[in-house]
C-alpha positions, 0 to 999 in steps of 0.5 A: 851216465845218461842224460833224460833226453838220451836213450839208451844204446841198446833201444831202438830209435824207430820201430822196424817196419816190415818192407813188404806187406805180402808174402810172395804167395800172398802177392802172386795170388793177387796179381793172378786176380787182378789179370784175371779181371784185367783181361776180362775187361778188356776181353782178351780171355783166351786170346793167345799172347802176342810174341 
């Protein structure tokens, strides 16, 4: 017997939320875009990376 304020045991108390909003391929694509823009803004396009 359950009281009106209790939830049944098979009902989750909070909805499940995704931890990450993007998939891995979406994240990689976004990072490529961001770094491309960053390189253009900072003028480092075509320069070798420092070791």
